[in-house]
C-alpha positions as CSV (number, residue, x, y, z in Angstrom):
1,X,55.0,33.8,-32.3
2,X,51.8,32.6,-30.6
3,X,52.1,29.7,-28.2
4,X,50.3,26.4,-28.7
5,X,48.0,27.4,-25.8
6,X,47.0,30.7,-27.3
7,X,46.4,29.1,-30.7
8,X,44.2,26.6,-29.1
9,X,42.1,29.3,-27.4
10,X,41.3,30.8,-30.7
11,X,39.3,27.8,-31.6
12,X,37.9,26.6,-28.3
13,X,35.8,28.7,-25.9
14,X,37.5,26.8,-23.0
15,X,41.2,26.2,-23.7
16,X,41.3,23.7,-20.8
17,X,39.0,21.2,-22.6
18,X,40.3,17.6,-22.9
19,X,40.6,16.9,-26.6
20,X,39.6,13.4,-27.8
21,X,40.1,12.2,-31.4
22,X,37.4,9.9,-32.7
23,X,37.3,8.2,-36.1
24,X,34.0,7.8,-38.0
25,X,34.6,4.9,-40.3
26,X,32.7,2.5,-42.5
27,X,32.0,1.5,-46.1
28,X,31.2,3.6,-49.1
29,X,27.9,5.4,-48.8
30,X,27.2,4.3,-45.2
31,X,26.5,7.8,-43.8
32,X,29.8,9.0,-42.4
33,X,29.5,12.5,-43.9
34,X,25.9,12.7,-42.8
35,X,26.8,11.7,-39.2
36,X,29.6,14.3,-38.9
37,X,27.4,17.0,-40.4
38,X,24.4,16.2,-38.2
39,X,26.3,16.3,-34.9
40,X,29.1,18.8,-35.4
41,X,28.7,22.1,-33.5
42,X,30.9,23.9,-36.1
43,X,30.5,24.0,-39.8
44,X,32.0,20.6,-40.8
45,X,35.0,20.4,-43.1
46,X,34.2,18.2,-46.0
47,X,36.4,17.0,-48.9
48,X,33.7,15.7,-51.2
49,X,33.9,15.3,-55.0
50,X,31.3,14.6,-57.5
51,X,31.0,10.9,-58.5
52,X,31.9,10.5,-62.1
53,X,31.3,7.8,-64.7
54,X,34.8,6.6,-64.3
55,X,34.2,6.2,-60.6
56,X,31.4,3.7,-61.2
57,X,34.1,1.3,-62.5
58,X,35.6,1.0,-59.0
59,X,32.7,2.0,-56.7
60,X,29.8,-0.3,-56.3
61,X,26.7,1.9,-56.4
62,X,24.2,-0.9,-55.8
63,X,21.6,0.4,-53.4
64,X,23.0,4.0,-53.6
65,X,21.1,5.3,-56.6
66,X,20.8,8.8,-55.1
67,X,24.5,9.2,-54.2
68,X,26.2,12.0,-56.1
69,X,29.3,12.8,-54.1
70,X,32.0,10.9,-52.2
71,X,34.6,11.8,-49.6
72,X,38.1,11.7,-51.0
73,X,40.0,13.0,-47.9
74,X,38.3,13.5,-44.6
75,X,35.2,14.9,-42.9
76,X,35.9,16.9,-39.8
77,X,33.6,18.1,-37.0
78,X,33.7,19.0,-33.3
79,X,31.3,18.2,-30.4
80,X,31.7,19.6,-26.9
81,X,30.9,16.7,-24.6
82,X,29.9,17.3,-20.9
83,X,31.4,20.8,-21.0
84,X,35.0,19.7,-20.3
85,X,35.7,17.3,-23.2
86,X,35.8,18.2,-26.9
87,X,35.4,15.3,-29.4
88,X,37.2,15.9,-32.7
89,X,35.4,13.7,-35.3
90,X,37.4,12.5,-38.3
91,X,35.3,10.9,-41.0
92,X,37.4,8.5,-43.1
93,X,37.0,7.7,-46.8
94,X,34.8,4.7,-47.4
95,X,36.7,3.0,-50.2
96,X,39.7,0.7,-49.7
97,X,41.6,2.6,-52.4
98,X,42.1,5.5,-50.0
99,X,43.7,3.2,-47.4
100,X,46.9,5.2,-47.5
101,X,45.2,8.0,-45.7
102,X,44.5,5.9,-42.7
103,X,48.1,6.0,-41.3
104,X,47.8,9.7,-40.5
105,X,44.0,9.7,-39.7
106,X,44.3,6.9,-37.1
107,X,47.3,8.4,-35.3
108,X,46.3,9.5,-31.9
109,X,42.7,8.3,-32.2
110,X,41.2,7.3,-28.8
111,X,38.2,5.5,-30.3
112,X,36.1,4.9,-33.4
113,X,32.5,4.5,-34.6
114,X,32.1,2.0,-37.5
115,X,28.9,2.7,-39.4
116,X,27.3,-0.3,-41.0
117,X,24.6,-0.5,-43.7
118,X,22.8,-3.9,-43.3
119,X,22.0,-3.8,-47.0
120,X,25.8,-3.9,-47.7
121,X,27.5,-5.0,-44.5
122,X,30.6,-6.4,-46.1
123,X,31.5,-2.9,-47.3
124,X,32.5,-2.0,-43.8
125,X,34.6,-5.0,-43.0
126,X,37.8,-3.5,-44.2
127,X,37.3,-0.5,-42.0
128,X,36.8,-2.7,-39.0
129,X,40.0,-4.5,-39.9
130,X,42.0,-1.2,-40.1
131,X,40.7,-0.2,-36.7
132,X,41.2,-3.6,-35.0
133,X,44.8,-3.8,-36.5
134,X,45.6,-0.5,-34.7
135,X,44.0,-1.6,-31.4
136,X,41.5,1.3,-31.4
137,X,38.4,0.5,-29.3
138,X,35.2,1.0,-31.3
139,X,31.4,0.6,-31.5
140,X,29.4,-0.7,-34.4
141,X,26.5,1.6,-35.3
142,X,23.9,0.3,-37.7
143,X,22.7,3.2,-39.8
144,X,19.1,2.5,-40.7
145,X,17.8,3.3,-44.2
146,X,14.2,3.1,-45.3
147,X,14.8,-0.1,-47.2
148,X,17.1,-1.7,-44.6
149,X,16.3,-5.4,-44.0
150,X,15.1,-6.5,-40.6
151,X,17.9,-6.4,-38.0
152,X,18.7,-9.4,-35.9
153,X,21.4,-8.2,-33.5
154,X,22.7,-11.5,-32.4
155,X,23.0,-12.9,-35.9
156,X,24.8,-9.7,-37.0
157,X,27.2,-10.0,-34.0
158,X,28.0,-13.5,-35.1
159,X,28.4,-12.5,-38.7
160,X,30.8,-9.7,-37.7
161,X,32.6,-11.9,-35.2
162,X,32.3,-9.1,-32.6
163,X,34.0,-9.3,-29.3
164,X,31.3,-9.5,-26.5
165,X,32.6,-6.2,-25.1
166,X,32.1,-4.3,-28.4
167,X,28.8,-2.5,-28.5
168,X,26.4,-2.9,-31.4
169,X,24.0,0.0,-31.7
170,X,21.3,1.4,-33.9
171,X,21.5,5.0,-35.2
172,X,20.1,7.5,-37.7
173,X,23.0,9.5,-39.1
174,X,20.6,12.3,-40.1
175,X,19.1,12.7,-36.6
176,X,21.0,14.9,-34.1
177,X,19.5,13.1,-31.0
178,X,20.4,9.7,-32.4
179,X,24.0,10.8,-33.1
180,X,24.4,12.3,-29.7
181,X,23.1,9.2,-28.0
182,X,25.6,7.1,-30.1
183,X,28.5,9.4,-29.0
184,X,27.4,9.1,-25.4
185,X,27.5,5.3,-25.6
186,X,30.9,5.4,-27.3
187,X,32.3,7.6,-24.4
188,X,31.0,5.1,-21.8
189,X,32.6,2.3,-23.8
190,X,35.9,4.2,-24.0
191,X,35.9,5.0,-20.3
192,X,35.4,1.3,-19.5
193,X,38.0,0.2,-22.0
194,X,40.8,2.5,-20.8
195,X,40.0,1.8,-17.1
196,X,40.6,-1.9,-17.8
197,X,43.7,-1.4,-20.0
198,X,46.8,-2.6,-18.2
199,X,49.4,0.1,-17.5
200,X,52.9,-0.4,-18.7
């Protein structure tokens, strides 16, 4: 039987990489699948299904006229960061009815990105609550859409009741450079967070 180390080397060019689990969360249609797909260095795993007429009874499609699929499990991607760290990205479902999946998805997560659509900011509140309830440090990333309203960061911070230490950033989930910049800021935030965390 292969050891855990040899199994690991089948999938990672450097088996000595530090592995960091990151959640990519947010409301329905906010761009989580796009983000993971844009930044992943491997073909992302997706668990999407076609939106059906029955789904429109429970999923609010206002502002999402072009949306045809939705994630019903997870999205998964990987990014090698600074040559010695591999980020494992787990995109979460955007609808509260999939909340039961969070228990397993959140286990072992070191940090999170909460994507926010300023056209529908309240859609991401429940995901913020799930992350905060588990004590996972996170950043808020405003995914800009062509028809997004003007952004006033301080007003948005107050509306979200964000802690001063929680970064609020802009991103384009379809743009690799923007996604990598966001991950870089997240890593800086996590390093600061865990340095300050009291030891038991």
